[in-house]
Every structure is written in C-alpha cells, then in structure tokens.
C-alpha positions as CSV (number, residue, x, y, z in Angstrom):
1,M,0.0,0.0,0.0
2,R,1.4,3.3,-1.0
3,M,1.4,6.1,1.7
4,H,1.5,9.8,0.4
5,T,3.0,12.8,2.2
6,Y,1.0,16.0,2.4
7,A,2.8,17.3,-0.8
8,E,2.2,14.1,-2.7
9,A,-1.6,13.9,-1.6
10,A,-2.0,17.5,-2.6
11,I,-0.7,16.8,-6.1
12,E,-2.8,13.7,-6.5
13,L,-5.9,15.6,-5.4
14,N,-4.9,18.7,-7.2
15,I,-5.4,20.9,-4.3
16,P,-3.1,23.1,-2.1
17,E,-1.1,21.3,0.5
18,S,-2.1,23.9,3.0
19,W,-5.9,22.8,2.6
20,L,-4.9,19.3,3.6
21,A,-3.1,20.4,6.6
22,K,-5.9,22.7,7.7
23,H,-8.6,20.1,7.3
24,K,-6.5,17.1,8.5
25,A,-8.8,16.4,11.5
26,E,-11.9,15.9,9.1
27,L,-10.0,13.8,6.7
28,P,-9.0,10.1,6.7
29,H,-5.3,9.7,7.2
30,T,-2.6,7.8,9.2
31,E,-0.3,9.3,11.8
32,F,3.0,8.1,12.7
33,G,3.9,10.3,15.6
34,S,4.2,13.7,14.0
35,Y,4.2,12.2,10.4
36,V,0.9,12.4,8.5
37,R,0.4,10.0,5.4
38,F,-2.5,9.4,3.2
39,S,-3.1,5.9,1.6
40,D,-4.5,5.6,-1.9
41,A,-7.8,4.5,-0.1
42,D,-7.8,7.6,2.0
43,L,-7.4,9.8,-1.2
44,E,-10.3,8.0,-2.8
45,E,-12.4,8.5,0.3
46,I,-11.4,12.2,0.3
47,R,-12.7,12.4,-3.3
48,E,-15.9,10.8,-2.4
49,M,-16.5,13.0,0.6
50,H,-16.3,16.0,-1.7
51,R,-18.0,14.6,-4.9
52,V,-21.1,16.8,-5.8
53,R,-24.1,15.2,-7.4
54,P,-27.1,16.7,-9.0
55,A,-30.1,16.9,-6.5
56,S,-32.1,14.7,-8.8
57,D,-31.1,11.6,-10.8
58,E,-33.5,12.8,-13.6
59,V,-32.8,15.7,-15.7
60,P,-35.9,16.7,-17.7
61,P,-35.5,17.3,-21.4
62,V,-35.2,21.0,-22.4
63,A,-36.9,22.4,-25.6
64,G,-37.6,18.9,-26.9
65,L,-34.0,17.8,-26.9
66,P,-33.3,15.1,-24.5
67,G,-30.0,15.2,-22.6
68,L,-29.5,18.9,-22.5
69,L,-29.0,20.4,-19.1
70,L,-29.6,23.9,-20.0
71,D,-31.6,25.9,-22.4
72,L,-28.8,28.1,-23.8
73,K,-29.6,31.5,-25.3
74,P,-27.2,33.6,-27.2
75,A,-25.7,36.6,-25.2
76,P,-27.0,40.1,-26.1
77,A,-24.8,41.7,-28.8
78,R,-22.2,44.0,-27.6
79,H,-21.0,47.1,-29.5
80,R,-17.6,48.8,-28.8
81,S,-17.8,52.4,-28.4
82,A,-15.4,54.6,-30.5
83,A,-13.3,55.2,-27.2
84,N,-12.7,51.6,-26.8
85,A,-11.6,50.9,-30.3
C-alpha cells in the first residue's frame, strides 16, 4: 500500500497542501507520531467525501432535446464604443 505525504497527496488531489493540513482532523489519514500520511484508499475516500451530485437523478428534457442540461440562449450583442476601439 502506497502512503503519500502532504505534498504528494495535494498533487494527487490537485489541491493546495495547506488545505490538507488545515482540514486534517476531518479527513481520513494515518499518523506515525508527527508524520501524517494518506493511503490511496484515503485519497479515494476524500474524493468521495467532496463529490457533488445533482439534486435529482432525472434531468428533464429541455426544448424537446433530451440530454441537454440548460436551455442556452445567445448573449446580447455588444457594441464597442469609439473610445474603446
């Protein structure tokens, strides 16, 4: 089983090392005295703890096109003034 340091775990999770240190008490980890390590299983559990899912499993079709999440509309046209040209 691979054990990761703060720096290695932060790289693996793509987050700042300082965030891991700040939230250590809330996260799964192993302590060897003053040494803190994160196993691969710990990192996966951290990912799952912070995974965000839609409130509903079912997304209704939009404008008769199933599978679209948003009814996208074009942005209003912008015109540059002579001062910004």
